[in-house]
N, C-alpha and C positions, 0 to 999 in steps of 0.2 A: 645205050642211053642210061644215064644214072638214075637211081631210084628217086633222088631229089627232083630231077627234071621231069620224070614221069608223073610224080605227084603234082608238080606245078601245072602241068598240061591238063590234068583232069580235075584240078581244083581240090585235091585231097590233102588234108593235113598230113605231113610226113609221119607223124606219130601214129596216125590211124592205119598207115600201111602195115605196121607191125602188129596191129591188134589181132588177137585170135578170138573167135566167137566164144562166149561163155558156153560151158558144156554141161550136159546131163547125160544120163543113159539114153540109148536109142529109143527104148520104150517110153521113157518120160518125155523125150522130145516129140514123139508122136502124139502123146496125150496133150502136151502143151500146144501143139499145132491145132488140135481139135478144140481145145479150150478157147484158143484165140479166135477161131472161126465162130464158135458158138457165142462168144462174148460180143462179137461184132453184131450178131443178130439179136441177142437178148442180154444187154448189159446189166439188167436188173436181176439176173440169176446169181445167187450166192453159191458157195461151194457145195451145199447139199443138193440143190437142183442140178448143178453141173455134174455131180456124182451120178445122179439118176440118168441124166442124158447119156453119159458115157457107158453106164451099165446097159441101158437100152440099146446102145450101139454095139454091145458085145464085149465091152472091156470090164473085167472084174476088179474094179477099183474100190477103195474105201474113202470115206470123207476126209480123213486125216491127210491122206496122200494128196488129194485134190486141193485141200486148203493150203498145203505147203507149196504146191506147184503154182497156184494162183498168187501166193506171196512172192515167189521168185519172179513171176511175170509182172508183178506190180499192179495187179488188177483186183478189184473188189466189186461187189454188187452195188449198183447205183440206186439207192433208195434212202430216204431219211431214216436215221436210226439214233438211238440215245447215245449220248456221249459217255463212254465207259472207261476212257483212258485219261491219264493225267498228262497235260501238255508240258513239254520241257519249257521252263521259264525263258530260256534263251531263244525259243522259237515262238515268236508272237503270231497269233492268228488275227488276221485283219477282217473287217466286215465285208460282206458282198455289197458292192456299190452300184451294180448295173440294173437292178430291178426297176423297170419302168423308165429307164433312160433311153432317149431317142438317139440312135447312132446315126449321125448325119454326115460324117466326113472321115477320110483316112486320118490315121494317127490320133484318133479320139480314144480308141480302145484297142489294145493288143492283148492277146492271151497266149498261154503256153500249156503244153502238156507233154507227157512221155508215153510212148507206146512200145510194146514188145514186138520185135521183128524175128519171126522164125526163120531158121536156115536148116539145110539138110543135116548138118553135123553140129549144130549149136544154135545160139541165138544172140541177138544184140538188142540194145535199147536205142530209141530214136527220140530226140527232143526237137520241137519246132515252135516257132513263134509266128502267129498269124494276126493280120490286121482285120478286125471284125467287119469294117465297112466294105472293104474291097475283096476280102478273102485272100489277100496277097500273103504268101509265106515269105517272111522277111529273112529268116535264117533257120538253119537246122544243123544238127550234129549227131553223130553216132558215138556210143560208148558200150563197152562190155561190162560195165558196172553201173549201179544205180546211185553213185555218189553225186554230189552237187556240182563238181567242178565243170563238167561238160555243159551243165545248164547255165552256170555263171558265164562261161566263155561265149555261149550262144547269145545270151542277153547282152553282153558287152558289145558284141559285134553288131547287134541290132541297133544299139544306141549310137553307133557311128553313122547310121543311115537316117535317123530321125528320133523323135521322142513322143511317146503317147501322153495323153492326159491321164489315162487310167490303164493299169496293167493288171490283168486278171489271171489267176491260176487256181488249182485246187490246193488242198491243205497238205500235200505231200511234203515229206521232210526236206526234199531238195529245194522246194520253193519257200518254205518257212525258215530255212536256215539264214542266219544273220549274214553270211557271205553273199547270199542272193538278194535279200530284201534291202541290205545296205546300199547296193548298187542303184536300186530304184530310188531310195530315199535321197541319196546324194545327187541324183539327176532331177529331183523335184517331181517325181512321178507318184500319183496316188496309187496305192496298192489295194487291190480287191481280191478276195478269196471266196471260192464257192462254198456254199453251205455243205456240211459234211454229208457225202453220199448223194448229192442232188445232181441228177442226170442232165438237167437242162441249163444249169448255170454256165456251162462252158460249151454250149451246143455246137458252135461253128467249128471248133477244132475236133470235136468228137465226130462230126460229119466228115471232116477232112480225112481223119484216120480211116474211116470206112472206105472212102474213095481210093485212097492210096493202096489199101490192102487188096481190094477187089480188082483194081485196075492195073496193079503192078506186082505187089509182093506175092499174092497167091498164084499169079500167072507164070512167074519165073523162078527158077531155082538158082539163087545166088550162092555159089559154093564157098566164096572167100569174101572177106571184109572189103578189099578193094573193089571186087566185082559188085558187091552190094552198094558201095558208095557211088560207083559210076552209074548203076541202074537208078538209084535214088536221084542223082543229079539230073539224069535225063527226065525222070518223071516230074521233078519239081519245076524244071524249065517248061515242060509241056503244060503242067497245071497253071503256072503263073502267066505264061506268054502265048499259049496256043489254044488251050481248051476253053471254049466259051461256056459261060455260066448262065443258066436261065434266070437265076435270081438277080443277075447283073445286066439284064436285057441283052443277053447273049454276047456281052463283052468279056474280055479276059480280066483277071484280077490285076495284072500289071497295068493295063490301060486305065482302069478305074482308079487304081492307087496313084498313078503318076498325074492324072488330071486333077485329082483332088488335093494333093499336097501343096503347101504354100512355101 
């Protein structure tokens, strides 16, 4: 069977088949895995506290190294902090629009985020878009770099399925880039962005990452990108169509999303 046909059968973008996981030294990969697990438990820890945690676990690391690895992973402590950097004029920061808003139906609010995915011999990045009301994951994609292209492609695919009133993200460069925000503006979608370092502004997708990692990623060792993609596809189907959610009266996200859309 050809590679093209294999990719079609598992729903894998053929370009992704040839992806190789981004690499670091074996020691750094182990540290990054530990950082990822600690971050899921304590997302408010910065690199100094992370350094202390690793030292207490027996790893003789210095803060500079941990700060660099957290940068590679795309994570930072979630807490309000002063604005100390100059924003690129081409990257407009939009206000947070969801404070006090009653979320009452699907396609009212979508949000997105990127998370780090550890692998035995490297790592990948995963982006996903979730509907706030139903918790339904509309689309997702893997990349071995933190550029904006895979985020734009994921957003574009979502907009073929529907259109939200408001789209929320953090202030990451992938989501403030004109290539990303212009897609939303052309579709007539209001853009909302989390306050810098605020943990609760994008809470639903943060909770989803925790579920994904503890229920799938940390349980299985995906050695290759195609294997990771297939495993994620299984989990997303389980999450959307089979796994009941207590917050949804034990219904699945797919049922709640499909019942509410017009």
